[in-house]
Backbone as CSV, one residue per row, in Angstrom:
resi,resn,N_x,N_y,N_z,CA_x,CA_y,CA_z,C_x,C_y,C_z
1,UNK,22.686,19.952,-21.951,21.254,20.191,-22.516,20.237,19.039,-21.988
2,UNK,19.314,19.543,-21.379,18.024,18.631,-20.930,17.198,18.238,-21.918
3,UNK,17.078,16.950,-22.184,16.289,16.403,-23.188,15.068,15.559,-22.718
4,UNK,13.854,15.749,-23.260,12.762,15.103,-22.767,12.761,13.552,-23.405
5,UNK,12.444,12.647,-22.531,12.368,11.454,-22.979,10.881,10.905,-23.283
6,UNK,10.699,10.043,-24.272,9.319,9.548,-24.540,8.692,8.552,-23.536
7,UNK,7.579,8.421,-23.624,6.857,7.518,-22.682,7.449,6.045,-22.767
8,UNK,7.708,5.471,-24.032,8.287,4.268,-24.105,9.595,4.157,-23.572
9,UNK,10.446,5.347,-23.628,11.760,5.417,-22.963,11.798,5.362,-21.470
10,UNK,10.685,6.106,-20.998,10.710,6.183,-19.607,10.153,4.759,-19.026
11,UNK,9.259,3.911,-19.711,8.926,2.662,-19.451,9.907,1.724,-19.350
12,UNK,10.817,1.838,-20.457,11.903,0.865,-20.526,12.929,1.246,-19.344
13,UNK,13.057,2.625,-19.038,13.997,2.871,-17.969,13.425,2.263,-16.607
14,UNK,12.209,2.421,-16.399,11.741,1.677,-15.099,11.887,0.256,-15.208
15,UNK,11.671,-0.253,-16.273,11.697,-1.836,-16.515,13.263,-2.401,-16.405
16,UNK,14.071,-1.604,-17.032,15.479,-2.059,-17.124,16.338,-1.447,-15.989
17,UNK,16.094,-0.599,-15.545,16.981,0.147,-14.337,16.498,0.369,-13.015
18,UNK,15.100,0.909,-12.892,14.670,1.023,-11.697,14.228,-0.046,-10.899
19,UNK,13.462,-1.021,-11.523,12.996,-2.289,-11.091,14.237,-3.139,-10.199
20,UNK,15.093,-3.441,-11.305,16.423,-4.227,-10.522,17.041,-3.350,-9.351
21,UNK,17.144,-2.075,-9.468,17.842,-1.321,-8.531,16.987,-1.243,-7.205
22,UNK,15.685,-1.137,-7.194,14.987,-1.115,-6.135,15.036,-2.430,-5.407
23,UNK,15.071,-3.493,-6.162,14.972,-4.738,-5.593,16.369,-5.089,-4.869
24,UNK,17.328,-4.747,-5.749,18.782,-4.884,-4.893,18.784,-3.981,-3.741
25,UNK,18.484,-2.746,-3.623,18.318,-1.875,-2.496,17.717,-2.569,-1.402
26,UNK,16.436,-3.140,-1.642,15.675,-3.804,-0.632,16.382,-5.078,-0.099
27,UNK,16.957,-5.722,-0.929,17.649,-6.834,-0.472,18.784,-6.753,0.393
28,UNK,19.542,-5.513,0.206,20.743,-5.213,0.884,20.360,-4.231,1.983
29,UNK,19.416,-4.009,2.183,19.041,-3.035,3.399,18.774,-3.974,4.597
30,UNK,19.507,-3.863,5.633,19.410,-4.628,6.874,18.716,-3.891,8.037
31,UNK,18.004,-2.760,7.616,17.592,-2.008,8.595,16.058,-1.723,8.213
32,UNK,15.122,-2.403,9.110,13.703,-2.260,8.726,13.153,-0.923,8.569
33,UNK,13.587,0.066,9.366,13.198,1.363,9.354,13.736,2.033,8.160
34,UNK,14.814,1.758,7.672,15.210,2.301,6.180,14.462,1.652,5.265
35,UNK,14.065,0.336,5.199,13.486,-0.300,4.174,11.993,0.292,4.035
36,UNK,11.357,0.421,5.169,10.027,1.088,5.241,10.092,2.521,4.722
37,UNK,11.214,3.187,4.987,11.355,4.613,4.421,11.472,4.478,2.920
38,UNK,12.203,3.643,2.327,12.479,3.538,0.868,11.242,3.053,0.368
39,UNK,10.374,2.165,0.829,9.053,1.867,0.374,8.187,3.043,0.341
40,UNK,8.012,3.786,1.352,7.180,4.902,1.417,7.591,5.919,0.414
41,UNK,8.885,6.215,0.144,9.302,7.040,-0.848,8.956,6.645,-2.225
42,UNK,8.830,5.253,-2.481,8.225,4.808,-3.688,6.693,5.029,-3.936
43,UNK,6.121,4.543,-2.665,4.602,4.790,-2.733,4.260,6.224,-2.978
44,UNK,4.703,7.189,-2.427,4.584,8.669,-2.540,4.502,9.024,-3.994
45,UNK,5.210,8.187,-4.968,5.239,8.507,-6.387,3.971,8.006,-6.961
46,UNK,3.208,7.387,-6.366,1.892,6.861,-6.836,0.860,8.151,-6.824
47,UNK,1.368,9.220,-6.159,0.510,10.362,-6.006,0.942,11.551,-6.687
48,UNK,1.969,11.193,-7.689,2.536,12.210,-8.662,1.383,12.749,-9.493
49,UNK,1.593,14.025,-10.047,0.531,14.434,-10.948,0.812,13.936,-12.398
50,UNK,1.917,13.433,-12.536,2.299,12.720,-13.770,1.970,11.289,-13.912
51,UNK,1.061,10.743,-14.822,0.539,9.343,-14.600,1.742,8.427,-14.927
52,UNK,2.570,8.912,-15.785,3.832,7.947,-16.061,4.620,7.666,-14.837
53,UNK,4.722,8.588,-13.953,5.377,8.416,-12.620,4.589,7.395,-11.770
54,UNK,3.258,7.724,-11.776,2.242,6.857,-10.933,2.520,5.320,-11.439
55,UNK,2.463,5.168,-12.770,2.472,3.914,-13.267,3.759,3.302,-13.043
56,UNK,4.947,3.949,-13.208,6.201,3.582,-12.944,6.327,3.013,-11.545
57,UNK,5.942,3.901,-10.675,5.921,3.475,-9.095,5.192,2.141,-8.887
58,UNK,4.001,2.098,-9.361,3.125,0.978,-9.255,3.650,-0.288,-9.790
59,UNK,4.332,-0.064,-11.028,5.201,-1.264,-11.595,6.109,-1.716,-10.786
60,UNK,6.793,-0.924,-10.029,7.824,-1.303,-9.210,7.352,-2.021,-8.064
61,UNK,6.277,-1.517,-7.458,5.628,-2.167,-6.295,5.171,-3.644,-6.795
62,UNK,4.489,-3.675,-7.941,4.140,-5.048,-8.488,5.272,-5.926,-8.613
63,UNK,6.340,-5.524,-8.940,7.574,-6.105,-9.197,8.050,-6.641,-7.764
64,UNK,8.056,-5.690,-6.721,8.405,-6.289,-5.494,7.684,-7.188,-4.885
65,UNK,6.298,-7.318,-4.971,5.565,-8.389,-4.667,5.853,-9.568,-5.442
66,UNK,6.358,-9.556,-6.705,6.622,-10.726,-7.341,7.941,-11.299,-6.931
67,UNK,8.876,-10.408,-6.564,10.134,-11.153,-6.087,10.262,-11.231,-4.579
68,UNK,9.732,-10.441,-3.803,9.771,-10.684,-2.461,8.573,-11.541,-1.747
69,UNK,7.415,-11.563,-2.455,6.422,-12.383,-2.087,6.013,-11.925,-0.647
70,UNK,6.032,-13.065,0.231,5.442,-12.794,1.616,6.394,-11.900,2.452
71,UNK,7.677,-11.708,2.076,8.493,-10.674,2.772,7.896,-9.359,2.633
72,UNK,7.280,-8.938,1.288,6.668,-7.782,1.144,5.467,-7.419,1.793
73,UNK,4.916,-8.529,2.479,3.512,-8.391,3.078,3.792,-7.632,4.454
74,UNK,5.036,-7.519,4.785,5.377,-6.727,6.232,4.900,-5.375,6.214
75,UNK,4.917,-4.823,4.915,4.661,-3.220,4.816,3.230,-3.189,4.143
76,UNK,2.324,-4.311,4.210,1.089,-4.152,3.557,0.181,-3.148,4.063
77,UNK,0.268,-2.799,5.440,-0.611,-1.840,6.091,-0.137,-0.509,5.597
78,UNK,0.954,-0.201,5.087,1.542,1.014,4.589,1.096,1.257,3.122
79,UNK,0.936,0.053,2.563,0.821,0.060,1.065,-0.586,0.276,0.644
80,UNK,-1.477,-0.496,1.413,-2.855,-0.418,1.207,-3.486,1.058,0.736
81,UNK,-3.374,1.901,1.555,-3.965,3.194,1.222,-3.409,3.764,-0.191
82,UNK,-2.254,3.440,-0.508,-1.737,4.068,-1.768,-2.418,3.164,-2.989
83,UNK,-2.456,1.877,-2.848,-3.141,1.043,-3.797,-4.600,1.395,-3.951
84,UNK,-5.161,1.631,-2.798,-6.703,2.006,-2.773,-6.887,3.205,-3.745
85,UNK,-6.025,4.214,-3.598,-6.196,5.468,-4.332,-5.787,5.307,-5.829
86,UNK,-4.907,4.241,-6.020,-4.593,4.022,-7.471,-5.685,3.231,-8.092
87,UNK,-6.504,2.600,-7.384,-7.681,1.775,-8.007,-8.709,2.847,-8.619
88,UNK,-8.627,4.054,-8.126,-9.533,4.961,-8.749,-8.776,6.066,-9.672
89,UNK,-7.783,5.559,-10.062,-6.966,6.632,-10.803,-7.489,6.924,-12.178
90,UNK,-7.428,8.034,-12.571,-7.980,8.472,-14.051,-7.335,7.753,-15.186
91,UNK,-5.999,7.349,-15.052,-5.269,6.645,-16.120,-5.705,5.134,-16.046
92,UNK,-6.067,4.365,-17.153,-6.524,3.173,-17.283,-5.271,2.280,-16.859
93,UNK,-4.114,2.468,-17.294,-2.959,1.584,-17.199,-2.537,1.606,-15.658
94,UNK,-2.848,2.769,-14.977,-2.404,2.896,-13.589,-3.434,2.143,-12.801
95,UNK,-4.756,2.173,-13.053,-5.793,1.521,-12.439,-5.540,0.040,-12.595
96,UNK,-5.301,-0.471,-13.725,-5.214,-1.749,-14.039,-3.881,-2.349,-13.404
97,UNK,-2.712,-1.723,-13.172,-1.653,-2.138,-12.478,-2.007,-2.347,-11.039
98,UNK,-2.840,-1.368,-10.542,-3.249,-1.530,-9.187,-4.126,-2.712,-8.905
99,UNK,-5.164,-3.001,-9.736,-5.837,-4.266,-9.700,-4.986,-5.439,-9.730
100,UNK,-3.862,-5.619,-10.525,-3.149,-6.546,-10.529,-2.328,-6.913,-9.240
101,UNK,-2.007,-5.685,-8.464,-1.349,-5.748,-7.309,-2.330,-6.270,-6.354
102,UNK,-3.385,-5.827,-6.348,-4.489,-6.457,-5.297,-4.696,-7.880,-5.460
103,UNK,-4.699,-8.310,-6.801,-4.718,-9.711,-7.094,-3.595,-10.601,-6.475
104,UNK,-2.496,-9.856,-6.469,-1.195,-10.610,-6.006,-1.292,-10.592,-4.483
105,UNK,-1.708,-9.642,-3.960,-1.724,-9.614,-2.452,-2.970,-10.683,-2.005
106,UNK,-3.847,-10.721,-2.736,-4.987,-11.839,-2.301,-4.490,-13.154,-2.490
107,UNK,-3.557,-13.411,-3.560,-3.000,-14.649,-3.763,-2.042,-14.919,-2.602
108,UNK,-1.376,-14.052,-2.229,-0.073,-14.244,-1.255,-0.850,-14.555,0.201
109,UNK,-1.914,-13.666,0.470,-2.629,-13.774,1.731,-3.546,-14.898,1.774
110,UNK,-4.072,-15.291,0.719,-5.332,-16.187,0.780,-6.486,-15.758,1.093
111,UNK,-6.655,-14.148,1.245,-7.883,-13.453,1.672,-8.004,-12.352,0.845
112,UNK,-9.525,-11.947,0.780,-9.816,-10.797,0.164,-9.465,-9.463,1.089
113,UNK,-9.012,-8.550,0.242,-8.554,-7.319,0.902,-9.476,-6.150,0.585
114,UNK,-10.620,-6.515,-0.118,-11.700,-5.503,-0.433,-12.155,-4.491,0.614
115,UNK,-12.382,-5.133,1.886,-12.845,-4.114,3.052,-11.629,-3.348,3.365
116,UNK,-10.401,-3.482,3.198,-9.386,-2.461,3.459,-9.102,-1.478,2.371
117,UNK,-9.764,-1.591,1.270,-9.576,-0.642,0.201,-10.685,0.447,0.065
118,UNK,-11.269,0.723,0.959,-12.315,1.708,1.064,-12.132,2.872,1.659
């Protein structure tokens, strides 16, 4: 039987299971092409019709920046268009998470990325 989970259950699933899983997958992948493909699959979820999926994906991206720091900047050019779209999201939590990611990127690079977010 298929059961629907609540928003708080989904958020807890992202926090407790998906974040650590994606970090471990990224740490263990020794192939840049596969790592980029995994990241793109994650970023594509930021375009989901479901705001919880968009929020979950951005939450994982935010976590990846926290954990991987400068190593995650390698795929910054791939990530920027998705973050830019999320900054205009109709859901306040999604937009807020995107803003936090922008702040993380700017702290890591020491530069403003506003010109790339247009």
